[in-house]
N, C-alpha and C positions, 0 to 999 in steps of 0.2 A: 518549619513545617511547610511542605509543598501543598498548596491549595489547588484542587483541580475540579473541573466540570466534566461530566461524561454525557456525550450525545449518543443516543441509542442505548441508554443504560439498562433497559430491560430485554435487550436482544441477547443472542448467544455470546457474542464477544463482549458486550457491555457487562454482562454478569461475571464473566471471567475476569475482566479488568477490575470490576468493583471488588472482587474477592482478593485479588493481588494487592490492590491499594490498602485494603483492611489489614493485610498481613504485614505491610510495611509500617514501621513505627513512626515515620515522619511524613505521612501522606494523609490529607483530609479531603474527603469528597464534599464539596460545598453544596452541589445540587446535580441533578441529572435531568436529561431531556428525553421524553418519550411521547410519541404522537398520541397515544391513548391516555397519557397522564396517569398510568397505573401507579398507585402509591407503593412506597417501600418503607420499611422500618428504619433503615440505616441512614437515609438522607432524603431530603425533599425532592419530588419529581414534578417537573413542569411540562405541560404539553406543547408549549411554544417558547423557544429561546428568547423571543422579544419580551417575555414577562420577567426575565431575570435582570436584576439591577444589583450591581456589586462588583467586587474585584476577585480575581483568581489568577494564579500563576500560569495556568494553561487550561485549554479546553481540548479534550480528546474525543474525536468523532469516530464512532464505529456504527454508523447508521446507514444512510443511503444518499445517493447524489442529489435527490430532491431536497434534502435538508440544507444544502450548501448556501443558498442565498441568505437564509435566516442566520446561519452561523457566521458568515462573513460580516453581516450587518452587526451582530452582537460583538464580534471581535473588534471591529472598527469603532463601535460606540464606546465600549468599555476598555479598549486597548488590551484585550486579552489574547495572548499568543494562541495559535491554533495548531493542533496536531491532527492532520487529516489522514486517517487510516482507512478511509472508504475508497473503493475503486469504482470504475465504470463512468467516470466523468466525461461529459461531452467536450468537444473542442471549445465551445463557448464558455463552459464552466472552467476549463483550464485557463482560459484567457482571463476570466474574472479572478481566479486565484492569483495569477501573475500580477494583475493590477493591484490587488489588495496587499500583496507582499511588498509593494513599494513603501507602504506605511506601517506594516504589521509583520512581526515574525511569524512565518508559517512553515511548518514542517510537513512535507508530503512525500509519501513513498508508496509504490505499488505493493510493497511487502515490508513489514516491520521486523522481519527476522534477520538477525546478523548473518546467519548461515547463507540465506538467499543472496544477500548482498556480496558475500564472498564468492558465491557461485557466479554472480553477475560479472565480477572482475575476472574470474577464470574464463568465462565465455568470451569476454573481450580479448583476452590474451590469445586464446585458442584461435579465434577468428582471424586475428592479425597474423598469426604464424601459419595457418593453413591456407588462407586466401581463397583463390578461385578453384582450387583443386578438390574442395570438399563441399558437398551439399549440406545445408543447415535445415534441420527440422526440429520443431519444439512440440512436445506433448505435455499438456497440463491436465491434472485430474483433481476434482474437488467434489464435495458432498452434493447431494441432490437439491439442497435448498439454495445453492448459490445462483444468483440471477444473471450476472454479467458473464459473457464468454466472448473471446478468450479472457483470461484473468489479467488483472493489472500486472502481475508478476511475469506472465508470458510476454507481455509487451515490453516490460523492462529488459528481459533477456534478449528479445528480438532486437530491440534498439541497441543493446550493448554489442551484439554481433554486427549489426548493420553499420554502426559507426566505425568499426574496426576493419571492415571488408574494403577491398580496393574498388568497389562498385556500389551503386545504390540499388539494393534489392527491393523487390516487390513482395509484400506480405500476402500469402495465399491461405485462406481460412477453410476452404473445402474444395475438393477436387472432383466431385461427382459431375458437376456441370461443365468441366473443362474438356474432357475427352481428348487429351493430348499428352504426350510425354512431358515429364517434368523439365522445366527450363532451368538453366544454370543459375540465372540471377534472380532467385526468389528464396524466401524463407517460408516454409510451411508451418502453420500453427494449428494444432488439433486440440480439441477440448473434450474431456470426458466428465460426465456428471453422474454420481451414483453413491448411494449409501451414506456413510459417515466419513468419507475421505477428507481429512483436514486440509491437506494441500500437498501436492506432489508435482514436481516440475523436472522434466528431462530434456536436455538439449543434445541432439544427435548431430555429429559431424561425420558424414558418410562419404568416404573416398572410394576410389575404384577397387582397391585391394585391402582396405582397412576401415574400421569404424571406431570413433571415439565417442563415448557417452558420458555426459556430466549430469548428475542428478542430485536433487535435494528433496527430502521427504520430511514434512512436519509431523511430529507424533502427537501433538496436542495444540490447542488454541492458546495455551499459556505463552508460547514463544512469541506470538504476535502481540498479546497484551503487554508482556514484559518489555518488548521493544518499543511500544507506544509510550509506556510510562517512562522509559529511558529517554525517549525523545522529548517528553514534557519537561523532564529535569534539565535537559540540554537547553531548551528554549528559555527556561527560567534563568539560566546563567547567561545566555547570549544576549537576549533582550533587544538586539539590533534588528530593525526591519530587514526582510529578505526572505527568499524562498530556500529552505534548507532540506537536505535529504540525508539518508543513511551515510553517504560518503563524508559529509561534514561531521556527523556525529562520531563516526569511527575515528576520523582524523583528530577530532577534539579530545576523544577519550585516550588515544595513544599519546 
């Protein structure tokens, strides 16, 4: 039986994850964390992770960056592996995650979808093949409630392209204030927020006489919750301290 904790259990993604866990015959939700401490019938809910004492195979976080310090503290104290599915971390928070991963298994990804991670690999290969002859632009679309922009996935895709290009590109987030032609060595990242868009990412390679577009569209939030639960199972097997991502999970699965 896989025993999990859910941070952000009463949010949109937390509810989806809780439902998927209940549908799995070998998963038990030990407790959930919610800032307001709103009670549930299916498992106990705590307003502060510091109040939890016990063991779990993994903690899955679908909350907000502000929750990170308390989650890292809990993970270190009780030796509980962390699946961080939240995006929008600051550079200082990313450094804190790296430091904690020296002693604790931590899984972090800007997107928990297997399809998005395949897209990331395709972007890397395309950037390596096309090089300086093609401009790279990324357009990401999400629902109106999403707070951070650009999305963590957009940064994943931009980084994948940047690492494969024969130069170090600059990331440009808006062009209104620039008032100049587009420079060759840059990656444009545009954000759209509206309605109930689950998640849509498009990477455009624009050449002089041809355009290549790579795109992934998430049709429901279940794809992210299922990926996070898959990551929790992975950490429960691995158990070794370190910072893991979808790349390791896919390689381990294959």
